[in-house]
Every structure is written in structure tokens, then in C-alpha cells.
C-alpha positions as a Markdown table, in Angstrom:
| # | Residue | x | y | z |
|---|---|---|---|---|
| 1 | Met | 3.4 | 4.9 | -41.4 |
| 2 | Asp | 6.6 | 3.5 | -40.2 |
| 3 | Ser | 7.6 | 3.0 | -36.5 |
| 4 | Ala | 10.1 | 5.9 | -36.5 |
| 5 | Ala | 7.4 | 8.3 | -37.6 |
| 6 | Arg | 4.8 | 7.0 | -35.2 |
| 7 | Ala | 6.9 | 7.1 | -32.1 |
| 8 | Pro | 6.5 | 10.9 | -31.3 |
| 9 | Glu | 2.7 | 10.6 | -31.6 |
| 10 | Ala | 2.5 | 8.1 | -28.7 |
| 11 | Pro | 2.3 | 9.8 | -25.3 |
| 12 | Ala | 3.8 | 8.3 | -22.2 |
| 13 | Ala | 1.2 | 5.9 | -20.9 |
| 14 | Trp | 0.3 | 2.3 | -20.4 |
| 15 | Tyr | -0.4 | 0.3 | -23.6 |
| 16 | Arg | -1.2 | -3.3 | -24.4 |
| 17 | Asp | 2.1 | -5.2 | -24.2 |
| 18 | Pro | 3.2 | -5.9 | -27.8 |
| 19 | Thr | 5.2 | -8.9 | -26.7 |
| 20 | Gly | 2.0 | -10.6 | -25.4 |
| 21 | Arg | 3.7 | -11.7 | -22.2 |
| 22 | His | 1.8 | -9.3 | -20.1 |
| 23 | Gln | -1.5 | -7.3 | -20.3 |
| 24 | Tyr | 0.2 | -3.9 | -20.2 |
| 25 | Arg | 3.6 | -2.3 | -20.6 |
| 26 | Tyr | 4.6 | 1.3 | -19.9 |
| 27 | Phe | 5.8 | 3.5 | -22.8 |
| 28 | Asp | 7.8 | 6.6 | -21.6 |
| 29 | Gly | 7.2 | 8.6 | -24.8 |
| 30 | Arg | 10.4 | 7.3 | -26.5 |
| 31 | Ala | 10.8 | 3.6 | -25.7 |
| 32 | Trp | 9.2 | 0.7 | -24.0 |
| 33 | Thr | 10.2 | 0.5 | -20.3 |
| 34 | Ala | 10.6 | -2.7 | -18.2 |
| 35 | His | 7.5 | -1.8 | -16.1 |
| 36 | Val | 4.7 | -4.3 | -16.8 |
| 37 | Ala | 1.4 | -5.1 | -15.2 |
| 38 | Asn | -1.4 | -7.6 | -15.5 |
| 39 | Asp | -3.9 | -5.5 | -13.6 |
| 40 | Gly | -4.5 | -2.2 | -11.8 |
| 41 | Val | -3.5 | 0.3 | -14.5 |
| 42 | Thr | -5.4 | 2.7 | -16.8 |
| 43 | Ala | -4.3 | 1.7 | -20.3 |
| 44 | Thr | -4.5 | 4.0 | -23.4 |
| 45 | Asp | -6.3 | 2.0 | -26.1 |
| 46 | Ala | -8.1 | 4.9 | -27.8 |
| 47 | Leu | -8.4 | 4.5 | -31.6 |
| 48 | Asp | -7.4 | 8.1 | -32.1 |
| 49 | Ala | -4.1 | 7.6 | -30.1 |
| 50 | Pro | -2.0 | 5.2 | -32.1 |
| 51 | Pro | 0.0 | 2.9 | -29.9 |
| 52 | Pro | 3.8 | 3.2 | -29.7 |
| 53 | Pro | 5.8 | 1.1 | -32.2 |
| 54 | Pro | 6.5 | -2.5 | -31.2 |
| 55 | Pro | 10.1 | -3.4 | -30.2 |
| 56 | Pro | 12.3 | -4.8 | -33.1 |
| 57 | Ala | 11.7 | -8.4 | -33.8 |
| 58 | Gly | 13.6 | -10.6 | -31.4 |
| 59 | Ala | 14.7 | -7.7 | -29.2 |
| 60 | Ala | 14.0 | -7.8 | -25.5 |
| 61 | Pro | 12.2 | -4.8 | -23.9 |
| 62 | Ala | 14.6 | -2.1 | -22.5 |
| 63 | Gly | 15.9 | -2.9 | -19.0 |
| 64 | Ala | 15.5 | -5.9 | -16.7 |
| 65 | Glu | 11.9 | -7.2 | -16.8 |
| 66 | Ile | 10.0 | -6.8 | -13.6 |
| 67 | Gln | 6.8 | -8.8 | -13.2 |
| 68 | Ala | 4.0 | -7.0 | -11.4 |
| 69 | Ser | 1.8 | -9.0 | -9.0 |
| 70 | His | -1.7 | -9.6 | -10.5 |
| 71 | Ala | -3.3 | -9.3 | -7.1 |
| 72 | Ser | -1.3 | -6.4 | -5.7 |
| 73 | Ala | -3.3 | -3.2 | -5.1 |
| 74 | Ser | -0.1 | -1.3 | -5.4 |
| 75 | Val | 0.5 | -2.2 | -9.1 |
| 76 | Gly | 0.2 | 0.7 | -11.5 |
| 77 | Ile | 0.6 | 4.4 | -11.6 |
| 78 | Ala | -0.8 | 6.3 | -8.7 |
| 79 | Thr | -2.5 | 9.6 | -9.1 |
| 80 | Gly | 0.6 | 11.4 | -7.7 |
| 81 | Asp | 3.1 | 9.9 | -10.2 |
| 82 | Gly | 4.9 | 12.4 | -12.5 |
| 83 | Pro | 7.3 | 15.3 | -12.0 |
| 84 | Arg | 7.0 | 16.8 | -8.6 |
| 85 | Pro | 6.4 | 20.5 | -7.9 |
| 86 | Arg | 9.3 | 22.6 | -6.7 |
| 87 | Gly | 9.6 | 24.2 | -3.3 |
| 88 | Phe | 8.4 | 23.5 | 0.2 |
| 89 | Leu | 4.8 | 24.9 | 0.0 |
| 90 | Ala | 4.2 | 23.2 | -3.4 |
| 91 | Thr | 5.4 | 19.9 | -2.1 |
| 92 | Ile | 3.2 | 20.1 | 1.0 |
| 93 | Ala | 0.2 | 21.0 | -1.1 |
| 94 | His | 0.9 | 18.0 | -3.3 |
| 95 | Cys | 1.2 | 15.6 | -0.3 |
| 96 | Leu | -2.0 | 16.9 | 1.2 |
| 97 | Glu | -3.8 | 16.6 | -2.2 |
| 98 | His | -2.7 | 13.0 | -2.4 |
| 99 | Ala | -3.1 | 12.3 | 1.4 |
| 100 | Thr | -4.8 | 8.9 | 0.9 |
| 101 | Asp | -2.7 | 7.8 | -2.1 |
| 102 | Phe | -0.7 | 4.7 | -1.0 |
| 103 | Arg | 0.3 | 3.7 | -4.5 |
| 104 | Gly | 3.2 | 4.9 | -6.7 |
| 105 | Arg | 6.4 | 6.4 | -5.6 |
| 106 | Ala | 7.8 | 9.5 | -3.7 |
| 107 | Pro | 11.3 | 10.8 | -3.9 |
| 108 | Arg | 13.4 | 11.6 | -0.8 |
| 109 | Ala | 12.7 | 15.4 | -1.0 |
| 110 | Glu | 9.0 | 14.8 | -1.0 |
| 111 | Tyr | 9.1 | 12.7 | 2.2 |
| 112 | Trp | 11.5 | 15.0 | 4.1 |
| 113 | Trp | 9.7 | 18.2 | 3.2 |
| 114 | Phe | 6.5 | 16.7 | 4.6 |
| 115 | Ala | 8.3 | 15.4 | 7.7 |
| 116 | Leu | 9.6 | 18.9 | 8.3 |
| 117 | Phe | 6.1 | 20.3 | 7.9 |
| 118 | Arg | 4.7 | 17.8 | 10.3 |
| 119 | Phe | 7.3 | 18.7 | 12.9 |
| 120 | Leu | 6.7 | 22.4 | 12.5 |
| 121 | Val | 3.0 | 22.1 | 12.9 |
| 122 | Leu | 3.4 | 19.9 | 15.9 |
| 123 | Phe | 5.9 | 22.3 | 17.5 |
| 124 | Val | 3.6 | 25.3 | 17.0 |
| 125 | Ala | 0.5 | 23.4 | 18.2 |
| 126 | Thr | 2.4 | 22.3 | 21.3 |
| 127 | Asn | 3.5 | 25.8 | 22.2 |
| 128 | Ile | 0.0 | 27.2 | 21.6 |
| 129 | Gly | -1.5 | 24.5 | 23.8 |
| 130 | Met | 1.0 | 25.1 | 26.5 |
| 131 | Arg | 0.1 | 28.8 | 26.6 |
| 132 | Leu | -3.6 | 28.2 | 26.6 |
| 133 | Gly | -3.9 | 25.1 | 28.9 |
| 134 | Gly | -0.6 | 24.1 | 30.3 |
| 135 | Glu | 0.7 | 20.6 | 29.8 |
| 136 | Ser | -2.8 | 19.2 | 29.3 |
| 137 | Gly | -3.5 | 21.7 | 26.6 |
| 138 | Ala | -0.2 | 21.0 | 24.9 |
| 139 | Tyr | -0.9 | 17.3 | 24.9 |
| 140 | Gln | -4.4 | 17.6 | 23.5 |
| 141 | Leu | -3.4 | 19.9 | 20.6 |
| 142 | Ala | -0.4 | 17.7 | 19.8 |
| 143 | Leu | -2.6 | 14.7 | 19.7 |
| 144 | Ile | -5.0 | 16.4 | 17.4 |
| 145 | Val | -2.2 | 17.3 | 15.0 |
| 146 | Leu | -0.8 | 13.8 | 15.0 |
| 147 | Ile | -4.2 | 12.3 | 14.2 |
| 148 | Val | -5.0 | 14.8 | 11.4 |
| 149 | Leu | -1.6 | 14.3 | 9.7 |
| 150 | Leu | -1.4 | 10.6 | 10.4 |
| 151 | Val | -2.9 | 9.4 | 7.1 |
| 152 | Pro | -1.0 | 11.8 | 4.8 |
| 153 | Tyr | 2.2 | 11.0 | 6.7 |
| 154 | Leu | 1.7 | 7.3 | 6.3 |
| 155 | Ala | 0.8 | 7.7 | 2.6 |
| 156 | Val | 4.0 | 9.7 | 1.7 |
| 157 | Ser | 6.1 | 7.2 | 3.8 |
| 158 | Val | 4.7 | 4.2 | 2.0 |
| 159 | Arg | 5.3 | 5.9 | -1.4 |
| 160 | Arg | 8.9 | 6.6 | -0.3 |
| 161 | Leu | 9.4 | 3.0 | 0.5 |
| 162 | His | 8.0 | 2.1 | -2.9 |
| 163 | Asp | 10.6 | 4.5 | -4.4 |
| 164 | Ile | 13.4 | 2.2 | -3.2 |
| 165 | Gly | 11.6 | -1.0 | -4.1 |
| 166 | Leu | 10.2 | -1.9 | -0.7 |
| 167 | Arg | 6.7 | -2.6 | 0.4 |
| 168 | Gly | 4.9 | -0.1 | 2.6 |
| 169 | Trp | 4.2 | -2.7 | 5.3 |
| 170 | Leu | 7.7 | -1.9 | 6.6 |
| 171 | Met | 6.2 | 1.2 | 8.2 |
| 172 | Leu | 5.1 | -1.2 | 10.9 |
| 173 | Leu | 8.7 | -1.0 | 12.1 |
| 174 | Glu | 7.7 | 2.2 | 13.8 |
| 175 | Leu | 5.7 | 0.2 | 16.3 |
| 176 | Val | 9.0 | -1.2 | 17.7 |
| 177 | Pro | 10.3 | 1.3 | 20.3 |
| 178 | Phe | 13.3 | 3.4 | 19.3 |
| 179 | Val | 15.0 | 0.7 | 17.0 |
| 180 | Gly | 12.1 | 0.6 | 14.7 |
| 181 | Ser | 11.9 | 4.4 | 14.3 |
| 182 | Val | 15.6 | 4.6 | 13.6 |
| 183 | Ala | 15.3 | 1.8 | 11.0 |
| 184 | Val | 12.5 | 3.7 | 9.2 |
| 185 | Ile | 14.6 | 7.0 | 9.2 |
| 186 | Val | 17.5 | 5.1 | 7.7 |
| 187 | Leu | 15.3 | 3.7 | 5.0 |
| 188 | Met | 13.9 | 7.1 | 4.1 |
| 189 | Thr | 17.4 | 8.3 | 3.3 |
| 190 | Val | 18.1 | 5.6 | 0.7 |
| 191 | Gln | 18.5 | 6.9 | -2.8 |
| 192 | Ser | 15.7 | 6.3 | -5.3 |
| 193 | Glu | 15.8 | 3.4 | -7.7 |
| 194 | Pro | 16.7 | 5.1 | -11.1 |
| 195 | Arg | 14.5 | 2.8 | -13.2 |
| 196 | Ala | 11.0 | 1.6 | -13.1 |
| 197 | Asn | 10.2 | -0.9 | -10.4 |
| 198 | Arg | 7.0 | -2.9 | -9.5 |
| 199 | Phe | 5.5 | 0.3 | -8.1 |
| 200 | Gly | 5.8 | 2.5 | -11.1 |
| 201 | Pro | 8.2 | 4.5 | -13.3 |
| 202 | Pro | 10.8 | 6.7 | -11.5 |
| 203 | Ile | 9.7 | 10.1 | -10.3 |
| 204 | Thr | 11.4 | 13.3 | -11.4 |
| 205 | Pro | 11.7 | 15.3 | -8.2 |
| 206 | Ala | 12.7 | 18.9 | -7.6 |
| 207 | Ser | 15.8 | 17.6 | -5.8 |
| 208 | Asn | 16.7 | 14.1 | -4.8 |
């Protein structure tokens, strides 16, 4: 069976790199991408799933080659990668489902929907606390909300930084009073990288 006939049978997934320069290379269902990895991915090597055709002899893989770090825990596709659900509630459900997923990428819409959700929950909790226990009650309920939503907020924020090609450690900027928070907000508005980067293939968001 020739390469042209085999291409549609190969699903989008990680496969052994036919060039031999890396352990794995991502195939998007039509062509090889530039996203490569030496570790940390789930490869499709099943005998009943024929691998995608190798690139033409002497041809470089599509796009600029990006070497993934062998030791990086962020290499590979996260559970949350793939087309994102549409709408506010569906996006919030997705973020909560992947509340501890610090790998992969998240488009702008995903981050800002969750940021709005976090603000609304905090606003409602503060008002309820104020009615029930005055300032003390408002403070306590607000603190509970911030603690409960801390991990999912950090996870979606880290994935958003990955989406623009930056490491999640930049979230530590929020520890710097005022200036750090403003810097993080600015970063969260940056447009997604249109091609695969070291954190995974691009995400197809509902709006971005």
C-alpha cells in the first residue's frame, strides 16, 4: 500500500519519529508536525494502526523543528489537549475536570472564562459572608473560595502561558505586589502561538 493510500488511516497521535532524530513525532492526521519529544508522551505503536507515511526522502519535517526537553515534565500532550467545548459553562466544566493538569496548552478564551467564573464566585461568597457574619464572615468565605479554586486557577494559568510558548514558572510574578499581577494579566492577553511548540500542538478554541 502506497503512502498516499495509508495517510487517511493514521489518526492524529504520537508515532515513532521516522527520521530517527527523536523518539517520537506528532502526526496531525494529514502530515508530520514539528512537535517532537524524547519522553513523556503516549505513542501509538499498535500493529493494527498503521503508522503515517514517512516524509519524502531528503525532505525536512513540516515547520521549524522544536526540540523537547528530555527531562521536562511538561513535554507531551496533556489530558486536556484537543478542541475546546463552546460556551461559558462547558469551559468551566472542562477547567474543573482538568483542575490538576499543568501540562499542555489553553487558549485565551479558556483562561478568561475561568477568571470570570472565579471572580463571580468570589463576589457572591463575599456578599453572602457579609450578610451572615459581617466583615469577618465575608473574609472567611472569600478565603475558602480562593483556596478551593487556587489549584484549578493555577493550572489553567500555566497552560495559558504554555500556549504562548512560556514556562508556567512565570506565575510566580504574581507574588510581586501590583507590578507582578499586571505583568501576568498582560501575558494572558497574548495571542496563541499558531503552530506546535514544546508544550504541544495548537488548541482549537471556541474563540481566541
